[in-house]
C-alpha positions in Angstrom: 63.7 1.7 -56.7 60.9 -0.2 -58.5 62.2 -3.4 -56.9 62.1 -1.9 -53.4 58.5 -0.6 -53.9 57.4 -3.9 -55.4 59.0 -5.8 -52.4 57.3 -3.4 -50.0 53.9 -4.0 -51.6 54.5 -7.7 -51.6 55.4 -7.8 -47.8 52.4 -5.5 -47.1 50.1 -7.8 -49.0 51.3 -10.8 -47.2 51.0 -9.1 -43.8 47.5 -7.8 -44.7 46.3 -11.2 -45.9 46.3 -12.6 -42.5 44.6 -16.1 -42.3 41.8 -16.5 -39.9 43.0 -17.3 -36.3 42.7 -21.0 -35.4 44.1 -20.8 -31.8 42.6 -19.1 -28.7 44.0 -18.6 -25.2 41.5 -17.6 -22.5 40.9 -16.9 -18.9 37.7 -17.4 -16.8 37.4 -13.8 -15.5 34.4 -14.6 -13.3 36.3 -17.3 -11.3 39.1 -14.9 -10.7 36.7 -12.3 -9.3 34.2 -14.4 -7.4 36.3 -17.2 -6.0 40.1 -17.3 -5.6 40.5 -19.6 -8.5 42.4 -19.3 -11.8 41.0 -21.1 -14.9 43.2 -20.9 -18.0 42.3 -22.5 -21.4 43.5 -23.2 -24.9 41.2 -23.9 -27.8 42.2 -25.0 -31.3 39.6 -24.8 -34.1 39.6 -27.8 -36.3 36.8 -26.3 -38.4 34.8 -23.1 -38.3 32.2 -24.7 -36.0 34.3 -27.3 -34.1 37.2 -27.1 -31.7 39.2 -29.2 -29.2 40.5 -27.6 -26.0 42.2 -28.0 -22.7 41.6 -26.1 -19.5 43.6 -26.0 -16.3 42.1 -24.9 -13.0 44.5 -23.7 -10.3 43.1 -23.6 -6.7 40.0 -25.4 -8.1 37.0 -25.8 -5.8 34.2 -28.3 -5.9 31.2 -26.7 -7.5 31.8 -23.2 -5.9 31.7 -24.8 -2.4 32.3 -22.0 0.1 35.4 -22.4 2.3 34.3 -21.5 5.9 36.8 -19.6 7.9 35.1 -20.7 11.2 35.7 -24.4 10.3 39.1 -23.7 8.9 38.5 -25.3 5.5 40.9 -25.3 2.7 40.9 -26.6 -0.9 44.3 -27.5 -2.3 43.3 -28.8 -5.7 44.2 -28.5 -9.4 42.4 -29.9 -12.3 42.9 -30.5 -16.0 40.0 -30.8 -18.5 39.9 -31.9 -22.1 36.9 -30.9 -24.3 35.4 -31.0 -27.7 33.2 -28.1 -28.6 30.6 -27.8 -31.3 29.3 -24.3 -32.3 26.0 -23.5 -34.0 24.0 -20.4 -34.9 27.1 -18.2 -35.3 28.8 -16.4 -38.1 29.7 -18.7 -40.9 32.9 -16.7 -41.7 34.1 -16.7 -38.1 35.7 -19.6 -36.2 33.9 -20.6 -33.1 31.0 -18.2 -32.7 27.4 -18.6 -31.5 26.0 -21.2 -29.2 28.1 -24.1 -28.1 27.8 -27.6 -26.7 30.9 -29.1 -25.2 31.3 -32.7 -23.7 34.4 -32.9 -21.5 36.5 -35.1 -19.2 38.2 -33.6 -16.2 40.7 -34.9 -13.7 41.1 -33.2 -10.4 43.9 -33.9 -7.9 44.7 -32.6 -4.5 42.9 -32.5 -1.2 40.3 -30.7 1.0 41.2 -30.1 4.7 38.8 -29.1 7.4 38.6 -29.1 11.2 35.9 -31.3 12.6 34.8 -32.0 16.2 35.5 -35.6 17.2 33.4 -36.8 20.1 35.7 -39.8 20.7 38.7 -37.6 21.6 36.4 -34.7 22.8 38.3 -32.2 20.6 38.8 -30.9 17.1 40.9 -32.9 14.6 42.1 -32.0 11.1 40.3 -34.2 8.5 41.6 -34.5 4.9 39.5 -35.6 1.9 41.4 -36.9 -1.1 39.9 -35.0 -4.1 41.6 -37.1 -6.8 38.7 -38.0 -9.2 37.6 -38.2 -12.8 34.6 -36.0 -13.8 32.6 -36.5 -17.0 30.3 -33.8 -18.1 28.8 -31.4 -20.7 28.9 -27.6 -21.0 26.8 -25.0 -22.8 27.7 -21.5 -23.7 27.6 -18.7 -26.2 30.6 -17.0 -27.8 30.8 -13.5 -29.3 33.8 -12.7 -31.4 35.2 -9.2 -32.0 37.0 -9.2 -35.3 39.5 -12.0 -35.5 41.3 -11.3 -32.2 39.0 -11.3 -29.1 36.2 -13.4 -27.8 33.8 -13.4 -24.8 32.0 -16.6 -23.8 29.6 -17.0 -20.8 29.2 -20.7 -20.1 27.8 -23.3 -17.6 29.0 -26.9 -17.1 27.5 -29.8 -15.2 29.5 -32.9 -14.5 29.4 -36.3 -12.7 32.2 -37.0 -10.2 33.4 -40.7 -10.0 35.2 -40.7 -6.7 33.4 -42.4 -3.8 35.5 -40.5 -1.3 34.6 -37.1 -2.8 31.0 -38.2 -3.2 30.9 -39.1 0.5 31.9 -35.6 1.5 30.3 -33.6 -1.4 27.7 -34.2 -4.1 28.3 -36.5 -7.0 27.0 -33.8 -9.4 29.2 -30.7 -9.9 28.3 -27.3 -11.4 30.7 -24.8 -12.8 30.1 -21.5 -14.7 32.0 -18.5 -15.8 32.8 -15.9 -18.4 35.9 -16.6 -20.6 37.8 -13.8 -22.2 39.9 -15.0 -25.1 42.6 -13.8 -27.5 42.9 -15.5 -30.9 46.0 -15.9 -33.0 
């Protein structure tokens, strides 16, 4: 009986002495509400104030560009972003809390289609813009942590697009913002 009790206390102690979470999965809830876009992310803490991460954007749009129903415009793009994040001003005992600065590199692939009037044929034609491009940028944000499980992070990013075809149709500078809700494990 003493061995069973000792084993139970040992297992309880091991389960209770949970190490601080070093991984976080997250979703940009603002994008899901405001624009029909899904942004999912993963962040791995390499120190209490540094992390590396990857984000994937499904149905990505260029800088919240509005799709006009009257012009029959449609984005068909996805992007993948890699980032390094540095936190400062947060809790010393919590991974990734406080203000953050995050340089990133992003690759977007897909296309943008729209109907445009062509005076040569005196009619409307479907024009497709190849959205394949590299984007280099920096992000700023602030992360609040709740215990060792949940996090909320409003952020804003600004990036430079390096595709001449995209820059001919849209601006070379791209803005993105959101509110990430994360779960740590």
